[in-house]
C-alpha positions, 0 to 999 in steps of 0.5 A: 398694050395701046397708047392712043394719042389722036384718033382723028383721021387727018392727025391719027397717032396710035402706038401698040406692043405686044402685052405680056404673054405675047410675042411679035411686034404690033402694028396698028392699021389706020381705018379706011374712012372715018367712024370705023375702027382702026386694027391691031395685028402682030402679036400672038400668044406663046406656048410653054413646054412641060419640064424635063426634069421634074423633082420627085416631091411635085405631082402635077396636072396640066390643063393649058400651057398657052400663056394667056390662059396657062393653068398647071395643078401642083401638090407635093408628095409627103409633108411641105412647108409651103404652097406649091405652084406652077410659074409660066415661061417667058419665051415661046417654047421654054419650059414652066418652072415648079416651086413651093414643095419645100421639105418639112423639118420637124423641131426635137424634143430632146430637151423636154420631158417627152424625151424622158426614158428614150435614147435618140439618134437624130440623123435628118429631121426634114420630111423628105429625108427623115431618119430619127431612131430611138430606143428605150433608155436604161430602167425602161421597158418596151419598143420605142417608135418615133412618128415624124411631125405632120406641121411646121415648127412641131416636134416628132413624137417619141412613144412605147417606153414606160418604167420598169416597175418593181414590186415589194418582196414577199412578207417572209423576206421583209421581217427584219426591215421596216419599209418605207416605200416611195416609188417603185419605178426604177428610174426614180426608185425610192425605198427607205429601209431601217432594221427591226433586228440590228445592222449587219457589221460594217453595212447599212440597210438599203433596198436595191431596185429590180433588174427586170420589169415585175421583179422583186427589188431586193433588201440587204444590210439587216440580221435575219428575224427569228421567233422565240420559244413560248413559256413553259405554260404556254407549252403545256398540251402540246409535243413541239418539234423546233426544226428552225426558228428564223422567220425566213425559214420558220419550220416548227411543228407540233403535235396534242400532248397525251390526254389532250384533244385536238389539231395542233396548230403553230403560228409564226411570230408576227415581230421578230423576238416575239414567241411563236403561237401554239393552238388547237389542243385542249384537255379531254373531259370524261363524263360520268358514266351511265346509271347502269354503272355508276349506281353500284359506286359511290363516287367522289369526283376531284376532276375529270379533266384527263390530264388531272383526272381524279375520281374515288369509287366506293362499292354501293352494295358492298360499302367495306370495298373500293372500285376503280375509276379508269380515265376515258380515252377520248373527250366526252367518252365516259370514264370506266369502273371496275371493281364493284358487283353491279346491281340486277335487272327485275323481271317484268310482271306477269301480265306483260309476260303472257301478253305475247312473249315467251321468255327464257331468263339466265343471267338478270345482273347488270353488265352480264345480263343474259334474257332471251324471248320469242313471240308467243303463239298468236303473235308475230314479229322479232322479240327484243330484250332491253337490259335495264338502266338501273338496279331493281328496274325492269327490263323491257320486251318489245317487238311482238304484236298480235296476229290479226284476222281479216273479215271474209267477204260480203257473201260469205257473211251474207248469212250471219248477224256478226258482233265483233269483239276482237280479231286479234288471234290471242283474244279472238272473239267474234259472236255469229247468230244466223240471220235467216235460220235462227240460232248462232253458228261459229266464227273460227280464228285464221291460222296466220296473220293477215288470213281471214276468219272462217264462218260455219254453221248458219245458212243463207235460207231457201228459195221459193217456187215461181207463182204458176203463171211464172211456171207455165211452159216449163217442167221443173224438178226441184231437188234442194231449194236451200240457197247453199245447195240450190239443185233445180232443173227444168225443161221446156214443157209440151208446145214450148221451145228453147233451152231451160235455165234456172237462176238461184235466188239472191236473198231467203224467201225470194223465188228462183227465176226460169228463162229460156222457154217461149211457146212455139208459133204455128203458121197459117196454111196456104191460100189454096187450103184456106179458100173453103173456110172462113177463119177467126184466128184468136192465137197461134202459139201452141200452148193457147191455139185458138182458131175458129172455122166455117165452110164458105159452101157447106158441109161436114163438121169443121176441125182445126187442129193446131201444128204439130211443131214450131213454124209448121201449118196448122190443119183445117178438115171438114169442108170441100171447095165449090160446095163440094161435101169431101171426107178426110182421112185421118192422114189428111189425105182428100178423098173422092166426093160422096154420092148424094 
């Protein structure tokens, strides 16, 4: 730190001392000549040391310990209530000091609603030694938790406890009480009670809170509620067994009485002193028997309800007699009648009886009806006899149907012109006219259902012979030209090869056909044999063989003979090579030339 009084060289007066953070003795040296700066010396910076004992809540990092540029970064462990800092030393080698990490102190929430439901023990509320414990208060449930505050002048937090909540008793336990529920939470439990019956001697009705979360609260002080029995009229139709009429232990069962239907049900009363309810049973109602049974009676119906059933029955076919009407045993069943003779069924008319049935009548009276039947010849099925439903009505026959014939194939019907009236066996009727030969044949019915009827007596007609040119190459033997018994044989004629086949015609007056034979063909002689001839070939087929020949060099009469088999050469005779006249023996051997 410099104090300048005079800077002139003659009167120079400058004083200095070491600045803060420096140590030594400041020295001012006057300049050697005018215009030069004076000099300062004697002061030097001192260096701080690190503290030997550092409180746990401090953490620091050293950048510089020299006082002019002293720099140490400091932060606090945990929560603190002020800003931490490092203070440089005052002397060389002294330790710098740390400050500002003061413990945070939480406020207490005990006098606020935040502490409701908790029992708290406060040992220390400062952050460096925070120790506060808590548990759920009586009437609360959960696991108490304490969270330290994180800011100055704020309270620590309590959490984890909630009020225990009761539930209402089952309806059966509340029948004797009128209840008004205010709060079901145990700490503020409020349920007002009043007896529906009457209070127990010396007691006041009340509701007591539960001791475990989710349990029902309890009631006491009122007489148990009870149902009463129904009036006598309401019990009609029921058999009742009263085990216990108390509403809390209600045990009443019932069944339907005699002549009643349904399933008995007992419903407990809804309010004490009211009768329990019976339901589910109703009187069974009989119905009137069918005409088959009732027409033999003149009935007077007073009541069809089983408990009060009343019907009189006078015999219709014997008016001086009375029968009896017996009630039914179940709802909607007919009551039974007995004591009067029933009517009788009538046989169907003869046309129906003859139409496919053979009937055996043992008894036609209703109730003891005994008539059987079977299908007549030419009919199929199972005969069924149905009893009539009333006196004088016909019993019914069913189940038999006429057997039906099927038509023969088209080939079998070819010779016939048919007029079909019926293909059912009992009334089978078909006219069969002969299509090709005139007159009539016969249609014979089948012998079982689904079989084909047969045709006889007519013929399909006859085949005609092929034209002469179609027969060329064949030798034919015609035994029978009728289509049904067609018998014709053929073979290949001389000069033809193959296997002759005869194909029957398909319709009357059509020609049968021949096939399989073809002409044998001669081959030409070798070039040496043909050398003496001028040949003109018209046909090499044996049946129409035609070749003309002339001698190139003269000679006797020329003879050309067809071959003797398919593929063999035809034969040349009469010319000799080079003008020599040769003769040829019948065996086709060439002889010596004749003398001139």
